[in-house]
Structures are given as structure tokens and as C-alpha cells.
N, C-alpha and C positions, 0 to 999 in steps of 0.2 A: 658350576662346570662339568664337562665331560671328556673324559678323553677313550679314544675306542684304541686300543691293542690288536691288527690281526694279518692274516697272511697276506689281505691285497694292500697293506698298508700302513699309517697311523693316522688319527683322524681325531677331530675333539674343537672345542669351544677356546678359542684363543683366551689370554687370560689363565689365572689362579694358580694355585701351588702347582711345582712339578709332581707331573702322575697323577693328580686331578683335571687340570686343562692341558690343551697344547701349547705349553708354557715354552719359551726359548730353549729348556733346557733338555726337554722331551724332542726339540725338533732337532739339536746335533745329538745327541746321544743315537737316535734313528738315525740320522745321517749319517754318521759315525761307523755305526753296524750296518748299515748297505754298502759303502767303502770298504768296507773289508772283504763284505761277501762279493762284488765286482771284481777285485781283484783277484780272489779264490775260480769264481767262475773263469777268467779271463786268462788265469797262469799267469801273473805280470804283475808287477809291483806299481807301474806307472799306467794308469788306464784315463782313459778320455767319457764322460758321463755330459750328456744333455741336459739343461736345468729350464723348462719354461712354466707357466702361470697363467690363471686366470685372471680377470679384472679385479678381486676381493678386497678390499680396505687394507684389510693384512698380508695382500700379495707379498709386497717389497718388502716390508719386513722380512716373512716367512724366508723369502728367495735372498737376503742376503747372511740372513745365519745359515740356510742348507749350501749358499755357496762358498763362503766362507770356511765352515766344516771340509766341504770337501776338500778345497785346497788344502786345509791344516793335515787335511788324511793323504797327501800328496798326490791328487786327482786332479787331473784338467779340467775345465768347463768350458763346453760350449754354450751360454748362458741366450736365449733367445726371448728372455724376457718378457710379455703379451705375447700369448700364442692358446692354442686351441690345443683340445688333448690330442687330436688326430696330427694338426701340428709337429707335434712336440713327438710324436712315435715318427714320422719319417720322416723327421731331425737325426734321429739314432743312426738311421742304417745310413742317409745322406754323407754324413759325417764320420760314418764307421764310427762309430763309439762304440766305450763297452757294456753301454746302459742309460738310464735318463730317470729326472726326477717329474713328476706333471702336482705341480701344486696349486690343488683344486680340490674341493669337496665337493665336486658337483649339483648337484642339484637343493642339498641344505643349503639355510639361509645363511645371511654375510655373519653373525658371529662364527663361523666352522669355517675349517680349512684342513688339509690333510695334503698327506705325502704317497702320491701315489707311483710305483714303482715298475719299473722298466727291464726288460732283459737286451742283450745286444742287438736282436731284432725289433727291437721297439714296440713289444708285445707284453700285459704284462707278467710276473713271475707265478709261478705254478704255487700250489700248495708247502711244496716240499721246499721250495728256496724263503715261500714268504716265514717259513716256520724257522728257517734256518737265521734268518737276519733278525727275528723276534727272540732268539734264544742269545744271539749274539749283544743287540742294545741291553738285555734283560743280566746279562754276566757284565755287560762293560767291557770285554773283552776287544779292545783295541786299543790303537797305539797309533797318538797323531806322528809327524813327518818333523823333523829337525829343518833348519831355517835353511837347508842346501837345495832339501826337496820337498819342497811347499811347490803345489799346483801351479798353474796358472789359466788365468780364465779370459774366453775372445768374447765379442758381444756377436751376434748375429739378427735376422730378423728374418722368419720364416714363411710369413704369411704370401710374400707375393712367391717365393715356392710352392707352397701349399696349391696356393690357386693354380699356377701352369701346369701342376703335374694333374688335376682334375681335368682341365682343358684336352691334357694330352690324352685323355682316355676313351678310347676306341667310341664307346656307345655312347661317351657325351657329343650331341649331334649339336655342335654352335650355331650353325647354317639352320635349323629346323627353329631351336631356339630365339633367332633375329629376325626368321621371317616372322614367328608366331606375335613378336611386338608384344609381348606382354605387359602389362603393368605387375608388378608385384609387391607385398608388404613383406616386410622382414621384423619380428620382435626379438631384440637380442638380450633383453631383462637386465640392461644396461652392464653388459661383460663383452668378453674379447668378443664375441659373436657380431656384434657389435663395428667390430672392426676387420673380420674377415668374410662375411655376409656379403656386405654391402659389394666388397673388394671383387666376388667373386661373380655377382651380381652383373655388376657396370664390365668385367674383362668378359659376361656372357654377351655382351652389349643388348641390357635389357634398360631400355630408357625409361621406365621410372618406377622410380626405387621410394615406396612409402617408409618412411626409417622410423620405427617403432622403440623408445627406449636403448639406443644405440650408442649412449655416450657412456663407455667404459669407466665410470664412475666405482664401481660396485658398491654403489646402491641400489637394490636391488629393488624395482619399482612394482612388483609383486611377489607374491610366492614361487621364490624363481623353477619349481619341479613344472616343466610344460604340459600340466591335466585341462581341463576344461572347466573345472572348478576355477582355476587361478587366470585362466585365459578370455573371464566375463566381458573387461573393457577392452581387450585386444580384439577380442573378436566385433563387435559393436563399432572398433573404429575399421577396420576389412570392412566390413558390412557396407560402413558410408563410405568409402574410397576409392568405388570403383576399377577395384583393383581383379586381378584375373584368380589370383593365388595368396596367401599368406603363408610367411614360415617362421616357426618359434624355437628359439632352439634354449640350451639350457645353458649357463654361465661356463661350460666347457665346450662345449660345441661338439657332445660326442649323441646327443638326443635330438629327434628333427621331428616337429609337430606341422602338422599341413593345416589349415583352414578355409575354408572353399571360398567361392568369393562371393557368394550371399550370408557368409561370417556363421554357415555351421563348423563345426568339426571334421573333417574327413576321419577324423581318430587315429591313434597315436598308433596302436595295432596295425592297420592298415598302410603306413610309412614304406614300412620293409614288405609288404601283399605289394603295393604298386609298385612298387620298384622294383621284385622279384620277378612281376607280369611283364614287367619291359625286359628285363636281363633273359628270361625265357624265352622271349618271341625271337630274340637275336644268338640267345647262346646255351643251348639245349643240354642240361646239367644236373645235380642234384641239389638242395638246398638244404639247411638247416637253422631250428631257433631253440631257442631254450622252454625247455618243459610246461613255463607259463604262460607262451606267448599263444596265441590267436592260431586255432585250426585250419580259419582263411588262406592260412603261407602253402599246409597239406592239399586244400582243396586247387589250389594255380598252381603247384608246382603238379599235381595228376594230371590236371588240363593240358598240360603239355607229355603226360607219359613220361615223368623224371620221378626219379623218388627223394622226400622228404626225412630227416632224421630230426630225432630231437636230442638236444643237449640236455646237460645237468648246468642249471641257473647259474649266470656268472659267467661274463664275455671271454674269460679265460676258459672253460668249457667248450663254450662254443666255437670258442677258435681252433680245438682241437678236436671237433666232431667235422670242422668244414675241412679240417685239411685231411683226416681220419677219410671219409669221404667225396673229397676232391669237388667239395662243392663250389656253383659258380657263383653264390647269394648265399646270404647269409648274415643271424643277427637277431635281434631281441624285441620281443614287442612293447618295448618301452619307444620305439621312434631310433632305434640304435640299428644301425647299417651298415653290414659288414660285408665290403667287397673287393673278394680275394685281388682281384685286376690289381688294384689300388694298392692293398696293404691290409694284412688281418688284424683292423681294428674297428670299433666304432666310429664313423664318419659323419657328421652334418653336413658339409660340403659336398663328400660324392653322393650324398642320399639327395640334397638339393640340385645338382646339376641330370643325376640320373631321373629325377623327377621331371622334371621341367623339360625334357626331353621324351618322356613319356607322351608327357599332358598335351606336347606343341604335336605329335605326330597320332597322336588321339584325334585330334579334331575337335575335342569333348571339352566343354568345361569341365572345371574344379570337383564340383554336385557331382556331375552325369557321370566320371570318370569314377566315382566313388560308387556311383550306384551298379556299377559294371560286376561287385563285386560281392559274394554273400554274407549275409549280414553275420553276425556272431556279437553274442555280448558277453562281456566279464563281471561276476562279482568277486570282489575281494573281502573276505572278511579272515576274522581269527578269534581264538576261543583260547584265553587264558586258564591255567591250569597252575596246580600248587605245586611247588618246587618237589614237592617229594614223590611227584608223581613220573614215572619212565616213560616220557616220550615218545622214545624209540619202541617201547614192548605194545601205548597203542598204537603205532603204526603198524606195528605187525600183527597188530588184530585185526589192522581195518585191510590189510593186506588181505588175510585168509580170508575174512568174511566176502572180499568183492572176489575171489579167485578165479570165478568163471567169467568175470569182463575181463578187457583187456588190461591190464597191470603193471607198470613201468617203476622201478621202484631207485632208480639208479641217484633219485635225488629225494628221499621221500619216498612218496607214496604217490602214482595217478592214476587215475581208473579211468582209462576211456570207456566210456558211452557210446549205444550208436549214433545220437545226435549230442553229443553233450561229454562233458568232461568234467575231473574235479583232480585237482593239485594238492596234496598236504604235505606240506613242509614245517619242521621245526624250526624254532628260533635259534642263532648259536649265543645270544646273547640274556633272554629273556624265558622264560617256561610259559613259553606260548608253542600254537600249531599254527600257522598261517594257511590258509583255505581259499584255494583260487578255483571257480567253476565257472564256465562258461556253454552256454548252449545257444538255442536260435532265437529266443527273447531275454527281456530283462527277467522279468517274471518268472520265469524257466529256472535261469540263471540262480536269481537268487532263492527259490524252494529248491534246488538240487543242493546250493549252501546248506541250508535248514536242515533239511534229510541228514546230510554226515556229519552236522553239528549233532544232532540228536541221536548218529551211531556212535560217535565219538566220545559224548556225555553218561550211553548206556553202558560203554565200555570200561569206562572211569567206577 
């Protein structure tokens, strides 16, 4: 059994002894700690919290525990039931709530679940806020309400509201999508995307929708992270279905991967690149992604004479940089599109609508659109270290070694070379250094990673 407490929430495998797995006691304790924080942040005793969940098998059980605990802490709850992560974020602001809890373990397998925590803006908590909740939970410094002060729960469904908000976006060209007459496939890995994405496509008047794994049963049909190695069967179905494009989402629908009409991968790094290309062609402005995302976004941004900025890894850091630079589009290379004109959170529905608008206006096949962008290849590696090795010292020495290059140290060490880059980050949970490298060929990316691994071993 596994239980991981971090500043971004609590996640773990269902069951086990308290403190070893995500047990009911751990859920109650962490939820109560969040309620204490929410009351303090709002400067009031009666707060309203939105609760949404993906379709995991454990979702109903965990949701019942969370809602009952919040009511027991005197919090009113808006329970939106089966809901995507972006819908839950939107619900917080629509309901004028004081926070929200999303019950999802994102791309983790079905035995996992998690509590992801939102502030009153419907955005993830920052590191300081998360650390405060961890302290409250560890000390069990919370007091449950007496009977006359218990909270109440309101049930609402936010899928239709979320879809309408996407349709209302100025750059979502519903007419162009209708006139294109697209056939679209969607693989929702048997989670809540099986409800949300088809609903959006129908609202966009897509006449032919091929649904793959769209029953929200929580029994994931394949490893839920939308990576090429997990989508072999899906790609084959799309290739043989005569569709114009295929969309794949993760269980909570904040990541979007695109598959071309011929079954080849558009590459999830390029979901954001394509959407940004479309946005920048209509709305000049800055762009943002994290340090481990493809250089292709920078290239597209500079094509329009605009400025690109890199953020530390993590959605909360990307959102902060988007606000700091007043960016018109941002996100992460894992297929996470953040469009501030909608809301500051990764949103696959927004990504689908903007991508289809772009594809319709381009007049190209999906595979042809992909070829309009520069090719980069990312290699992901790690090097294991013994516990006594000071990882921070190793990274500091690597920074010195490559001081003559363009080095960014806001999150580990990223070294930008003329036609490639490498990003070194230490793990927060184990003695390893993650090594991401990108170049114009797979071989060059792998060779760069091997060279950097050699440097690290020499330092050790």
C-alpha cells in the first residue's frame, strides 16, 4: 500500500492500515484539515466547498467520506458528482465557493485515488498553503461542529455548464467545425471523459462520433496515461474508422492527446503547440510552458514575434507565470492546455474545441497539420543515487560545469544548447535525478542524456 502526502494534496492506493494506504481515516483527517484552512483563508466559519470526482471505482466511497467530513466541519458542499477536473475548477467560481476538492488520481491506475485541493479562484493551492494543510493534518488540529452548525449539501451537474462555457469562447469557431463535417473518435479510458467529450462534440454538431472506452465504469481499458505505448489498440481503431482525428484524455480530463487520421500520433507535446499556433494567429501575446516541455512552443511563439517564458514544473507554477507575463496561452507538454480566456487550469474540453477550430480553418488533414511544426524528440531518463549523495550539490556542480551555456535554475537545472536542451530535476520522494533531454532526432536526444549521465557519474 502507498500513501503520499504532498503540498498538492494526498494520494495513495485504496485500503491498508491508516497512514500506509489511502484509508477512510486518512481521507477524513486530510479533509478536516483542508476545512480548517478554508475557513481561515475565507476569514469566516461558514464556507462553501465544491466536490467533484472522476469515475474511479473508489470515487463514490471517497466522495461520501469527503462530503460527510466537510458537513461535519460545518462546511456547506456543492456536490457536482461525476465531473472533470476543469469542470470542478469552473464550478468553484460559478458557485462563488471558498474552495474545492477534486477526487482523482489523474493518470494513475484504478487502485489509486487522491484529493486535489483548490482555492476560491478554482486554482490549485500554492506550496505554502499546501504545507499549512499538511501541518494541520499531522497535528489533528481540527474541531468538528455541533449538531446545529453542521453543513448542508446541494447536488448539481456541471457537465452542460462546462460545455456551454467552451462554446461561448470567442475563438471556438462552431460554424467552421460544423462546415468541416468532421468525424471524430474519442478514447476516454472508461472515466468521466466518456460523458464530457461526447457531450462537447455533439454540442459542436459533430455528426459522427466514434466512442472508444467511453463507459464511465472506472475499469480502465488500458494504462490511463495517454502515452503512445498505451494507445496502440486505440490508434489501430482510429486508423480503421475513417475519422478525421482522434482525441484521448486521461481519467480526469485535464490532459489531451491527439491521434492523426492515419493512426499515427500527433504527439502530446504538440497539443499545446497546435492550440497556441491557432490562438497566436488570432490574439498576439505571450506564451508559457514548463521547463520540461518542448522547444516547439517557443519556436511557434517567436514566429509570431511574441515572447515565450518558462515556468517551474507543476500546474500551479505555470499558472503563476501565465499571470505574471499576461500570457494568452500556456500549459504543459503532457497535453495540458491552459487558456486564460476560459480559466487558469488545464482543460481538455477547451483543447478539443480550439484544436478542431484550428483544424477546420487550416483545411489540412490532421497528419498534414502536424507536419507544419518543427520536429523535436524528448528522451526521459533517470539516474539512481545512493541516499547519502547530496543531490543539490550534484546539480550545483552541473550548473557550474555548463555555466557557459544558457542555464535556468528555477527548478533544478536546465541547460539550453543551440539545438537541444537537457533538464535535471531531483525527485521529492526518492534519491534520483530525472533527466529530460530534447533534440531534433531521437538519437541526438538519447546521446545528450547519456552524455549528461556520464557527467553526473563523474561528479559522484
